[in-house]
C-alpha positions in Angstrom: -41.2 97.9 -53.2 -41.8 99.7 -49.9 -45.0 101.8 -49.6 -45.1 105.4 -48.6 -48.4 107.3 -47.9 -48.2 111.1 -48.3 -50.7 113.3 -46.4 -51.1 116.9 -47.5 -51.6 119.9 -45.3 -54.4 122.5 -45.2 -55.7 124.0 -48.4 -54.1 121.3 -50.5 -54.6 117.9 -52.2 -52.6 115.1 -53.4 -51.2 117.3 -56.2 -48.9 118.9 -53.5 -46.6 115.9 -54.0 -46.7 115.7 -57.8 -43.1 117.1 -58.3 -41.6 114.7 -55.7 -43.5 111.5 -56.6 -41.4 110.5 -59.7 -38.2 110.7 -57.6 -39.7 108.4 -54.9 -40.8 106.0 -57.6 -37.4 106.0 -59.3 -35.9 105.1 -55.9 -38.1 102.0 -55.7 -41.0 103.3 -53.5 -44.7 102.7 -54.1 -46.3 106.1 -53.6 -49.8 106.7 -52.3 -50.7 110.4 -52.1 -54.1 110.9 -50.5 -56.8 113.4 -51.0 -58.3 114.1 -47.6 -62.1 114.3 -47.5 -63.5 117.8 -47.7 -60.4 119.1 -49.5 -59.6 119.8 -53.1 -60.9 116.7 -55.0 -63.6 115.8 -52.4 -65.2 119.1 -51.2 -68.6 117.4 -51.0 -67.3 115.4 -48.1 -66.8 118.4 -45.8 -68.5 116.6 -42.9 -65.6 114.2 -42.9 -63.1 117.0 -42.7 -62.0 116.3 -39.1 -59.2 114.4 -37.4 -61.5 111.4 -37.0 -62.6 111.6 -40.7 -59.0 112.1 -42.0 -57.8 109.2 -39.8 -60.4 106.8 -41.1 -59.6 107.8 -44.7 -55.9 107.0 -44.3 -56.4 103.9 -42.3 -58.7 102.5 -44.9 -56.0 103.0 -47.5 -53.3 101.3 -45.2 -55.6 98.3 -44.7 -55.7 97.8 -48.5 -51.9 97.5 -48.8 -50.1 94.2 -48.6 -47.7 95.4 -46.0 -47.2 98.3 -43.5 -46.2 101.7 -45.0 -44.2 104.7 -44.1 -46.7 107.6 -43.4 -45.6 111.1 -44.1 -47.4 114.3 -43.1 -46.6 117.6 -44.6 -47.4 120.7 -42.5 -50.8 120.2 -40.9 -50.9 116.7 -42.3 -48.5 115.7 -39.5 -51.5 115.8 -37.1 -53.3 113.2 -39.2 -50.2 111.1 -39.6 -49.8 110.9 -35.8 -53.4 109.9 -35.2 -53.2 107.3 -37.9 -50.2 105.7 -36.1 -52.3 105.7 -32.9 -55.2 104.1 -34.6 -53.3 101.5 -36.6 -49.7 101.1 -35.4 -49.5 97.7 -36.9 -49.9 99.3 -40.4 -47.3 102.0 -39.9 -43.6 101.3 -40.3 -42.4 104.8 -39.6 -43.7 108.4 -39.4 -42.1 111.3 -41.3 -43.0 115.0 -40.5 -42.2 117.3 -43.4 -42.1 120.7 -41.8 -45.0 119.0 -40.0 -47.0 119.5 -36.9 -45.6 116.8 -34.6 -47.7 117.7 -31.5 -48.0 115.9 -28.2 -51.3 114.5 -27.1 -53.7 117.3 -26.2 -51.4 120.2 -27.4 -52.5 122.4 -30.3 -50.4 124.3 -32.7 -51.6 127.6 -31.1 -50.3 126.3 -27.7 -46.8 125.8 -29.3 -46.9 129.4 -30.6 -47.8 130.6 -27.1 -44.9 128.6 -25.6 -42.4 130.1 -28.0 -43.7 133.6 -27.2 -43.4 132.9 -23.5 -39.9 131.5 -23.8 -38.5 134.3 -26.0 -39.9 137.9 -25.8 -38.2 138.5 -29.2 -40.2 135.7 -30.9 -42.5 137.1 -33.5 -45.0 135.1 -35.5 -47.9 135.9 -37.8 -48.0 132.9 -40.2 -50.8 132.7 -42.8 -53.7 133.6 -40.6 -53.7 137.4 -41.3 -54.0 136.7 -45.1 -56.8 134.1 -45.0 -60.2 134.8 -46.6 -63.3 133.3 -44.9 -66.7 132.2 -45.8 -69.7 134.1 -44.4 -70.2 131.6 -41.6 -66.5 131.6 -40.6 -66.2 127.8 -41.0 -64.1 127.7 -44.2 -61.0 129.5 -45.2 -58.8 129.8 -48.3 -55.4 131.3 -49.1 -55.1 134.1 -51.7 -52.5 133.0 -54.4 -50.1 135.9 -53.7 -50.0 135.0 -50.0 -49.6 131.3 -50.9 -46.5 132.1 -52.9 -45.0 134.5 -50.3 -45.6 132.3 -47.2 -45.4 128.8 -48.5 -43.5 128.7 -51.8 -41.2 131.8 -51.9 -38.2 129.6 -52.8 -39.9 127.3 -55.3 -39.5 127.7 -59.1 -41.6 130.8 -59.9 -44.0 129.2 -62.4 -44.4 126.0 -60.3 -45.1 128.2 -57.3 -47.7 130.2 -59.2 -49.5 127.1 -60.5 -49.5 125.5 -57.1 -50.8 128.7 -55.4 -53.7 128.7 -57.9 -54.7 125.2 -56.8 -54.9 126.0 -53.1 -58.5 125.1 -52.1 -61.0 125.9 -49.5 -60.3 124.3 -46.1 -63.0 123.5 -43.5 -61.9 124.8 -40.1 -62.8 121.4 -38.6 -59.9 119.9 -40.5 -57.4 122.5 -39.5 -57.7 123.1 -35.8 -57.3 119.6 -34.4 -55.9 117.9 -31.3 -54.2 114.6 -31.2 -55.0 111.9 -28.6 -51.9 109.7 -28.5 -50.5 106.9 -26.2 -47.0 105.7 -25.6 -48.2 102.1 -26.2 -49.4 102.8 -29.8 -48.2 106.0 -31.3 -45.1 105.9 -29.1 -43.7 102.7 -30.5 -43.5 104.0 -34.1 -40.1 105.3 -35.3 -40.2 109.0 -36.4 -38.2 111.3 -38.6 -38.6 115.1 -38.5 -37.6 117.1 -41.6 -37.1 120.7 -40.5 -37.1 123.5 -43.1 -34.8 126.4 -41.9 -36.3 129.1 -44.2 -39.9 128.2 -43.5 -42.2 131.3 -43.3 -45.3 129.4 -42.3 -44.3 126.8 -39.7 -41.2 128.8 -38.7 -38.0 127.2 -37.4 -38.5 128.1 -33.7 -41.9 126.4 -33.9 -40.5 123.3 -35.6 -37.8 123.0 -33.0 -40.2 123.5 -30.1 -42.3 120.6 -31.5 -39.2 118.4 -31.7 -38.4 119.3 -28.1 -42.0 118.5 -27.0 -42.0 115.2 -28.8 -38.5 113.9 -28.4 -37.1 110.8 -30.1 -37.5 111.7 -33.7 -34.4 111.4 -36.0 -33.7 114.8 -37.5 -33.0 116.2 -41.0 -32.4 119.9 -41.6 -32.9 121.4 -45.0 -32.1 125.0 -46.1 -35.5 125.7 -47.7 -39.0 127.0 -47.2 -42.2 125.3 -46.3 -42.6 123.1 -49.4 -39.4 121.1 -49.9 -41.1 118.6 -52.1 -41.5 121.4 -54.7 -38.6 123.7 -53.8 -35.8 121.0 -53.6 -37.2 117.5 -54.2 -33.8 116.1 -55.1 -32.2 117.3 -51.8 -35.2 116.0 -49.8 -34.9 112.6 -51.5 -31.2 112.4 -50.9 -31.5 113.3 -47.2 -34.6 111.3 -46.3 -34.4 108.0 -48.2 -31.0 106.8 -46.8 -32.3 107.5 -43.3 -35.5 105.6 -43.9 -33.5 102.7 -45.4 -31.4 102.6 -42.3 -34.4 103.0 -40.0 -36.4 100.2 -41.6 -33.7 97.6 -41.8 -34.0 94.6 -39.4 -31.9 95.2 -36.3 -29.4 92.6 -37.3 -28.9 94.2 -40.7 -28.6 97.6 -39.0 -25.8 96.3 -36.8 -24.0 94.8 -39.8 
């Protein structure tokens, strides 16, 4: 049974994949949804809420598995997924970005927003930032439930969206604003898949496509959904992604056949 490691984005935990996990398991995958340190289930580990801490956390999990795994990053979890591939490419079979931040080395998400604005004067973007609430020291943010539904889960089943929005947790800023350091020799050798979400209100489609252009080479899937396809349309996500992964992970001779 192949392994897949699921990395959540900001303000979330492993629960973000709960609706999708049974479909993956029914298709024969062994699922490992992580709780990143400093988030949700591990708030006491806030000092580990950084790209280095997140990467160590996921690599430790990969090292415990009997074989390499597919690593998937949702939203901001894509930054961690990329750095994990750089740190331990021998433990990663493929990378999947689920409306994810697939960023080149040294380029931040804010830089991608600036590039889109420079390229298209009509481009408008606000994202979640105007809705965030902050701790007194400005080092931790959280998402009000109404904003979570409107920006992240507007197309999800209403009750499921409400329940998920209530679980959104405090997020240390050190685990949100992060820069990858990647090399062609390590990260660059891992096959990649990008799942774009055309109705995304958080990481909007122009930003997703700009990231795909900045990091070419990923196989593409396009879904007509918002930012959380694993909750909005898990069946469609499964049907689109797993056949592509099956093809991608076959030995070259089997692929040719």
